[in-house]
C-alpha positions as CSV (number, residue, x, y, z in Angstrom):
1,M,4.5,-4.0,14.9
2,L,4.4,-3.5,11.2
3,D,2.9,0.6,10.7
4,L,-0.2,-0.2,7.7
5,R,-1.7,2.9,6.7
6,P,-5.3,3.9,5.4
7,N,-4.2,4.5,1.9
8,C,-2.6,3.8,-1.5
9,E,0.4,6.4,-1.5
10,R,0.5,6.2,-4.3
11,C,-2.9,6.2,-6.2
12,D,-4.8,7.5,-2.1
13,C,-7.8,5.1,-3.1
14,D,-8.0,3.5,0.4
15,L,-7.0,0.3,1.9
16,P,-9.6,-0.8,5.0
17,P,-7.3,-2.6,7.8
18,D,-9.3,-6.4,5.9
19,S,-9.0,-5.8,2.4
20,A,-6.5,-8.4,0.6
21,G,-6.1,-5.8,-1.6
22,A,-3.3,-4.0,0.6
23,M,0.8,-4.6,0.2
24,I,3.4,-3.3,2.6
25,C,6.5,-3.1,2.6
26,S,9.7,-3.4,4.7
27,F,9.5,0.3,5.3
28,E,6.1,0.3,6.1
29,C,4.5,1.6,2.7
30,T,1.0,1.2,2.1
31,F,0.1,0.5,-1.3
32,C,-3.2,-1.5,-3.3
33,A,-2.2,-4.4,-5.5
34,D,-1.9,-1.7,-8.8
35,G,0.2,0.7,-7.2
36,A,2.5,-2.2,-6.2
37,G,2.8,-3.8,-9.7
38,W,4.3,-0.5,-10.9
39,P,8.6,1.1,-10.8
40,L,8.9,2.0,-7.0
41,Q,11.8,4.2,-8.3
42,Q,9.5,7.1,-10.3
């Protein structure tokens, strides 16, 4: 099972578990919609 973290790992904004703006990658990194839109190599 994937682990959704409570904050965006890019900007540290709060992400409630029922948030439609929470996104998770296959490495279990959690991002908000804005954070997921940035290049992840930075």
